[in-house]
N, CA, C, O and CB atoms as a CASP TS submission, in Angstrom:
PFRMAT TS
TARGET T0000
AUTHOR 0000-0000-0000
METHOD Language model
MODEL 1
PARENT N/A
ATOM      1  N   ASP     1     161.702  52.007 108.346  1.00  0.00           N
ATOM      2  CA  ASP     1     162.076  53.406 108.500  1.00  0.00           C
ATOM      3  C   ASP     1     161.726  54.198 107.208  1.00  0.00           C
ATOM      4  O   ASP     1     161.107  55.255 107.324  1.00  0.00           O
ATOM      5  CB  ASP     1     163.600  53.523 108.828  1.00  0.00           C
ATOM      6  N   GLU     2     161.959  53.907 106.433  1.00  0.00           N
ATOM      7  CA  GLU     2     161.755  54.722 105.251  1.00  0.00           C
ATOM      8  C   GLU     2     160.091  54.724 105.446  1.00  0.00           C
ATOM      9  O   GLU     2     159.808  55.896 105.199  1.00  0.00           O
ATOM     10  CB  GLU     2     162.445  54.015 103.684  1.00  0.00           C
ATOM     11  N   ARG     3     159.113  54.179 105.690  1.00  0.00           N
ATOM     12  CA  ARG     3     158.195  54.179 105.750  1.00  0.00           C
ATOM     13  C   ARG     3     157.478  54.877 106.581  1.00  0.00           C
ATOM     14  O   ARG     3     156.364  55.364 106.387  1.00  0.00           O
ATOM     15  CB  ARG     3     158.087  53.382 105.709  1.00  0.00           C
ATOM     16  N   VAL     4     158.360  54.931 107.832  1.00  0.00           N
ATOM     17  CA  VAL     4     158.066  56.117 108.852  1.00  0.00           C
ATOM     18  C   VAL     4     158.210  57.433 108.489  1.00  0.00           C
ATOM     19  O   VAL     4     157.318  58.261 108.672  1.00  0.00           O
ATOM     20  CB  VAL     4     158.854  56.056 109.954  1.00  0.00           C
ATOM     21  N   LYS     5     159.637  57.772 107.813  1.00  0.00           N
ATOM     22  CA  LYS     5     159.749  58.831 107.201  1.00  0.00           C
ATOM     23  C   LYS     5     159.206  59.450 106.012  1.00  0.00           C
ATOM     24  O   LYS     5     159.199  60.566 105.493  1.00  0.00           O
ATOM     25  CB  LYS     5     160.619  58.827 107.122  1.00  0.00           C
ATOM     26  N   ALA     6     158.810  58.429 105.810  1.00  0.00           N
ATOM     27  CA  ALA     6     157.416  58.771 104.430  1.00  0.00           C
ATOM     28  C   ALA     6     156.229  59.623 104.720  1.00  0.00           C
ATOM     29  O   ALA     6     155.692  60.659 104.328  1.00  0.00           O
ATOM     30  CB  ALA     6     156.522  57.314 103.946  1.00  0.00           C
ATOM     31  N   ASN     7     156.040  58.370 105.884  1.00  0.00           N
ATOM     32  CA  ASN     7     154.887  59.155 106.748  1.00  0.00           C
ATOM     33  C   ASN     7     154.970  60.224 106.938  1.00  0.00           C
ATOM     34  O   ASN     7     154.062  60.989 106.614  1.00  0.00           O
ATOM     35  CB  ASN     7     154.639  58.853 107.892  1.00  0.00           C
ATOM     36  N   GLU     8     156.053  60.628 107.510  1.00  0.00           N
ATOM     37  CA  GLU     8     156.157  62.291 108.270  1.00  0.00           C
ATOM     38  C   GLU     8     156.218  63.248 107.234  1.00  0.00           C
ATOM     39  O   GLU     8     155.615  64.310 107.080  1.00  0.00           O
ATOM     40  CB  GLU     8     157.611  62.627 109.264  1.00  0.00           C
ATOM     41  N   GLY     9     156.933  62.756 106.660  1.00  0.00           N
ATOM     42  CA  GLY     9     157.259  63.816 105.334  1.00  0.00           C
ATOM     43  C   GLY     9     157.950  62.911 104.265  1.00  0.00           C
ATOM     44  O   GLY     9     158.691  61.966 104.537  1.00  0.00           O
ATOM     45  N   GLU    10     157.566  63.378 102.868  1.00  0.00           N
ATOM     46  CA  GLU    10     158.320  62.816 101.472  1.00  0.00           C
ATOM     47  C   GLU    10     159.861  63.512 101.346  1.00  0.00           C
ATOM     48  O   GLU    10     160.786  62.930 100.780  1.00  0.00           O
ATOM     49  CB  GLU    10     157.308  63.318  99.938  1.00  0.00           C
ATOM     50  N   SER    11     159.975  64.723 101.904  1.00  0.00           N
ATOM     51  CA  SER    11     160.995  65.229 101.532  1.00  0.00           C
ATOM     52  C   SER    11     161.765  64.830 102.813  1.00  0.00           C
ATOM     53  O   SER    11     162.828  65.449 102.850  1.00  0.00           O
ATOM     54  CB  SER    11     160.868  66.662 101.091  1.00  0.00           C
ATOM     55  N   ALA    12     161.623  64.133 103.719  1.00  0.00           N
ATOM     56  CA  ALA    12     162.515  63.774 105.402  1.00  0.00           C
ATOM     57  C   ALA    12     162.583  62.280 104.792  1.00  0.00           C
ATOM     58  O   ALA    12     163.284  61.523 105.464  1.00  0.00           O
ATOM     59  CB  ALA    12     161.392  63.995 107.450  1.00  0.00           C
ATOM     60  N   GLY    13     162.002  61.727 103.674  1.00  0.00           N
ATOM     61  CA  GLY    13     162.214  60.006 103.234  1.00  0.00           C
ATOM     62  C   GLY    13     163.856  60.097 102.455  1.00  0.00           C
ATOM     63  O   GLY    13     163.801  60.436 101.273  1.00  0.00           O
ATOM     64  N   ASP    14     165.147  59.850 102.963  1.00  0.00           N
ATOM     65  CA  ASP    14     166.251  59.879 102.379  1.00  0.00           C
ATOM     66  C   ASP    14     166.209  58.813 101.285  1.00  0.00           C
ATOM     67  O   ASP    14     166.321  58.901 100.062  1.00  0.00           O
ATOM     68  CB  ASP    14     167.282  59.753 103.324  1.00  0.00           C
ATOM     69  N   GLN    15     166.045  57.954 101.966  1.00  0.00           N
ATOM     70  CA  GLN    15     165.542  56.664 101.088  1.00  0.00           C
ATOM     71  C   GLN    15     164.953  56.575  99.925  1.00  0.00           C
ATOM     72  O   GLN    15     165.306  56.062  98.864  1.00  0.00           O
ATOM     73  CB  GLN    15     164.746  56.018 101.634  1.00  0.00           C
ATOM     74  N   GLY    16     163.637  57.359 100.382  1.00  0.00           N
ATOM     75  CA  GLY    16     162.717  57.405  98.746  1.00  0.00           C
ATOM     76  C   GLY    16     161.850  56.758  99.058  1.00  0.00           C
ATOM     77  O   GLY    16     161.990  55.560  99.304  1.00  0.00           O
ATOM     78  N   SER    17     160.613  57.446  99.137  1.00  0.00           N
ATOM     79  CA  SER    17     159.661  57.687  99.789  1.00  0.00           C
ATOM     80  C   SER    17     158.547  56.885  98.351  1.00  0.00           C
ATOM     81  O   SER    17     158.831  57.218  97.201  1.00  0.00           O
ATOM     82  CB  SER    17     159.621  59.479 100.335  1.00  0.00           C
ATOM     83  N   SER    18     157.338  55.865  98.580  1.00  0.00           N
ATOM     84  CA  SER    18     156.534  55.508  97.283  1.00  0.00           C
ATOM     85  C   SER    18     156.333  56.546  97.073  1.00  0.00           C
ATOM     86  O   SER    18     155.678  56.859  96.079  1.00  0.00           O
ATOM     87  CB  SER    18     155.357  54.690  97.189  1.00  0.00           C
TER
END
């Protein structure tokens, strides 16, 4: 899930993108 959110937008990743 985190990778998908990170792909859409780092700000969207609540868990924290790479």
